[in-house]
C-alpha positions as CSV (number, residue, x, y, z in Angstrom):
1,M,98.2,101.0,116.4
2,R,101.8,102.0,116.1
3,A,102.8,100.0,119.2
4,M,101.0,96.9,117.8
5,W,102.6,97.4,114.4
6,A,106.1,97.6,116.0
7,M,105.5,94.2,117.6
8,V,103.9,92.5,114.6
9,R,106.4,94.0,112.1
10,G,109.2,91.7,113.3
11,F,107.3,88.6,112.3
12,L,106.6,89.7,108.7
13,S,108.7,89.4,105.7
14,E,110.2,92.5,104.1
15,K,107.9,92.2,101.1
16,I,104.8,92.4,103.4
17,R,106.3,95.2,105.5
18,N,106.8,97.3,102.4
19,R,103.1,96.8,101.4
20,V,101.7,98.2,104.6
21,Y,101.1,102.0,104.8
22,F,99.6,104.1,107.6
23,H,98.0,107.4,106.6
24,S,97.6,110.2,109.1
25,K,95.6,112.4,106.8
26,V,92.7,111.4,104.5
27,E,94.2,113.4,101.7
28,E,97.1,111.0,101.6
29,L,94.8,108.2,100.4
30,L,94.6,109.9,97.0
31,D,98.3,109.3,96.5
32,F,97.7,105.5,96.6
33,F,94.1,105.1,95.4
34,P,92.1,106.7,92.6
35,P,89.1,108.8,93.6
36,S,86.8,106.4,91.7
37,V,87.3,103.6,94.4
38,L,87.2,105.8,97.5
39,P,84.0,106.8,99.3
40,V,83.1,110.5,99.4
41,E,83.9,110.9,103.1
42,Y,87.5,110.0,102.2
43,G,87.8,112.4,99.2
44,G,86.6,109.9,96.6
45,E,83.7,109.7,94.2
46,V,81.8,106.7,95.4
47,Q,78.4,107.9,96.7
48,D,76.7,104.7,97.7
49,I,78.6,101.9,99.3
50,S,76.3,99.0,99.8
51,M,78.1,95.7,100.5
52,E,74.7,93.9,100.3
53,T,74.3,95.0,96.7
54,W,77.9,94.1,95.9
55,L,77.6,90.7,97.6
56,R,74.4,89.8,95.7
57,K,76.0,90.7,92.4
58,A,79.2,88.7,93.3
59,N,77.2,85.7,94.5
60,K,75.0,85.8,91.3
61,E,78.1,85.8,89.2
62,H,79.6,82.9,91.3
63,E,76.4,80.8,90.9
64,A,77.0,80.7,87.2
65,N,80.8,80.2,87.5
66,T,81.3,77.7,90.2
67,M,84.2,75.2,90.4
68,K,83.5,71.8,88.9
69,G,79.8,72.7,88.3
70,Q,78.9,72.4,92.0
71,P,76.1,74.7,93.2
72,N,77.1,77.7,95.3
73,Y,75.2,77.9,98.6
74,Y,76.8,81.1,100.0
């Protein structure tokens, strides 16, 4: 990953380069993210990560709030 980053880094703006972090230890994640948004295996508090449940909720919200009143078929 470091070799790939070294090649890609030259094409990115300084603003984007400053936003990318690589963590060598899981504990370092807690310096950047609160435990409430990290899964348990990464030292957080989130027990059940189900993208299916999240996507259903997001799509249901999107059905009611589409742009220009068009139906959402996602």
